[in-house]
N, C-alpha and C positions, 0 to 999 in steps of 0.2 A: 533450604537452598533459596537463593534469590530468584525473583521472578525473571523470566526471559526478557521482558521489556527493560528491566533494570540493567541486566547484563549487556543487552544490545546497545543501550544508549551511548556509552562512550565510543564504541566501535563505529556506530552510525555517524557520530559527531566527527570522528577522525576522518572517515571516508568523505564526509561532506566538506571538511576543511581542505583536504587534498584536492577534491574535485573543483571547489570554488577557486582555490588558488591557481589552478591550471586552466580554469575556464572550461571544464569538462563535465558539467552537471548532467547532461543527457547521457554521455558516454558512461558515467559511473552508475546512473540509473540502470542502464542496460546490463552492465557488468554485474551489479548486485542482484538484479533479477535472475540472471543466468546462474550465478553462484547459488542463490537460494533454491532455484529449481533443481539443480544438480544435487544439492544437499538434501532436498526433500524426497528424493527417490528412495523408495523403501529399502532396496538393497544397499544404497549408500548410507542410509540411517543405521542399518544394522552394522555396517563396517565402522562407522563413526563411534557407535556405542560399544564396540567390541575392543576391550583393552589389550587383547593379544595382537591386534593388527597395528603395525608401526605407523606412526603419523606420516612418515615420509611416503609410504605407499599410498595412503589416502590422499595426500597432497598431489602425488604424481597422477593418480586417477582423475581427480577433479581438474587439474590443469590439462590433462590429456583430453578430457571431454570438452572443456571450455576452449581449448586450443587457441586459435588466433583471436578469439573474441575478448580476451583480456590483455590489457597493456601491461607493462612491467610493474606499475604500481598496483594494478589489480591482482597480479600474480603474487606479489609480496603480501598483499592484504590476505589472500587465501592462506599463505604460509603462516602469517601471524595468528589468524583465527585457529588454524589447526594446532599450532604450537601451544596456544592458550586453552585448547579444548573448547572452542566456541563455535565450531561448525554446526552445532545443534540450534543456534539462534540466528542463522543467516536470514531467515524470513523476517524476523523481527528487526534485524539490522536494516534490511531493504525497506521495510515499511517506515521505520523511523527516518531513514535517509530521505525518503520521498516527502515526509513532513517537512524536514529542513529545506529541501529543494522548493517546495510549494511556498514556504515562508519567504525564501530569498527571491523567488520569482513573482511573488504576490499573486499566486494563483490558488484556486480551490476547485476540487472536483465536486460537482453537485450531481445528485442522482434524483431523477423524477420518476416516480411510479404512478402511472395513471391507468384508469379503467379502459381507455381507448387510446390508440396511437395519436400522438400529438402532430399537428400540422407544422410545417416549417415556420410559419408565421408565429404560432404559439411558442415554439422552441426559441425563436429569436426574441420574442417579448419576455419570456421567462428568463432567458440569459441576461438580457438588459436589466431587468428588475433586480435580479440577484447580484449583478455586478454593482449596481448602485447601492444596494443594501449592505453588501459585504465589503465594498471598496477594493475588490480584487478582480482579476480576470477570472472568468468562470468557464470551466470545461464541463459541459452538460451532457450527462448520459441518461438516456430515457429507457424505461421498461414498461411493459404492459402487464397488468394483473387485474383480470376481470373480477376478482373476489372483493376488490374495494368498491364495487358497484358504480361509483362515479367520483369525479373530482380527482385529486392527486395528493401524493405524499412527496415532500421535498426534503432531501437530506443533504446538508453541506457542512462538512466538519462536524462540530458538536450540535449544530442547529438542525431541528426537525420541525417542519411545518406540516401538520396533518390536516389537509383540506378535503379528505376523502369522505364519502357518504358513510362508509362503515365506521370511520373514526368518529364522526359526528353522532352516529347512532350509539356507539359505545359510551360517549360522553353523556348523552341523554339518559341512557340506562343507569349509569352510575349516579347521576343527579337524582333520578327518580327513586333509587334504592336508599338514598340517604335523606 
C-alpha cells in the first residue's frame, strides 16, 4: 500500500487550489484541522475502518460533528474523501496543506528549545535573524527544556541548528571516540 503522505498529496493540493482560488487559505486550514481531528477520534477511526458501515453514515456523522464549521466546498471535500476511502489520511492532508499555505504566504514556523525562558528581546532578535536567513516571515514558538543544559536548538522546516551545550558535548564525545 502507498504511504499516507503519497496518498494525501493530491488531496492537499486540490484543497489548496480551491482555497487559494477563493482567497480562503485560513478558512481551509481551520476546516482541514477540524476534519482531521474528527477523523482521528478512536471511535471514528473504528467506524472508518469497518467495511460494514456505509460511507453515507460516516459522512453524515462527520458533517454533523463539524456542523457549521465547514462551508459547502469543505462538506464536498469530506464526501470526496469518504467516497474514495481516504478519511484515514486527513491528518496528512492537513499537514501537507499547511506546507502549501506556508509556501504561498512565504512563512515558516520555527521552534526554539532553550534551557531557560527567552526574553522578549531575545525572541525578537532570533525572529529577525531567522527572517533574514530564511527570506520568509517567521512564526517563532519557544519551549524550555532544561536537559539541554544551556544554549538553544532551532528547528525551521528542514533546518536544525543545535547550539545547545548538550549537543556540543555530544559532538565532542563523537570526535574523541574517532
